[in-house]
N, C-alpha and C positions, 0 to 999 in steps of 0.2 A: 564942234562937239562940246556939250556942255558938261559940267562935272558937278559932283556932289562932294561937299566937304563935311567931315565930322571932326568933332574935338574929342580928343582922347587925354583925360587927366594924366599928368605926368607919372603919377604913381602906377597907373595902368600901362602906360606908354612904354616904360622901363622893361616890361615883359617881353616887348616886341624887339628891343634894340637899343643902343646906346646913342644913335644919332638920329635926327629927324628922317633921314633918307632910309635907314634901316628899319625904323618903325613903320614908315609907309609901305615899304616892300614887304616886309614881313606880315604886316596886317592885311595887305592885298592877297598875299599867298594864302593866308588862313582862311580868308573869305572865299577865295576861289575853290579851295579844297572842300569847304563846307557846301557851297553851291553845287559842286560836282557830286559830293556824297548824297545830297538831297535829290539829285536828278534834274536839277534845274538848268545846269550848264553841261555841255559835252566837254571833253577833254580840250578840244580846240579852242572852244570859247573861254574856258578857264585859263588856258595857256596864254591866249592873246591878252586877257585882262591882266596877268602877271608880267606880260613882256617877255614870255619864254616861247620856245618852240614847243609843239605838242609832244615830241619824244621826251623833251626834257621834263615837262609837266608829268607825263606818265611815269617816268623814272622817280619823280618826287613822290607820286601816289604810292609806287611800290615801295620805296624807302620808309615811307610813313605807315605801311601796310594798310592802305585804304583799299577796300575790296573793289574790284572792277565788276560791273554789272555783267552777267552772262545769262541771257535769257533763253527759254526753250526755243524760240525762233532762231536765235544765233546758233544754237546747237544744231538745229535741223539744217540750217545753211552750211555749216561746217561738215556735217555728215554728207550732204549732198555733193559738196566740193570734194571731199576725200574720195567718194565713190567714183566721181567723174576723173579723177586723177589716176586711180588704180585700174590697171588693164588687166 
């Protein structure tokens, strides 16, 4: 796997953490959240990028109050499922 490296000037890096490891981890989390928010990555893809489990990433999104997309198609699927479960 190849990797892309970016340089973050120290004055900006401090906003992400106090050690290089913290900076890298927190910068990756912020990038993953933004990619998810823009609809470019799924929760699974974003979680993988951060080195987290999907549920852990979804908890992070909830804690950050990042809205989860809920489309009309999803609503119709939920209604159909609920109707199938109710006897």
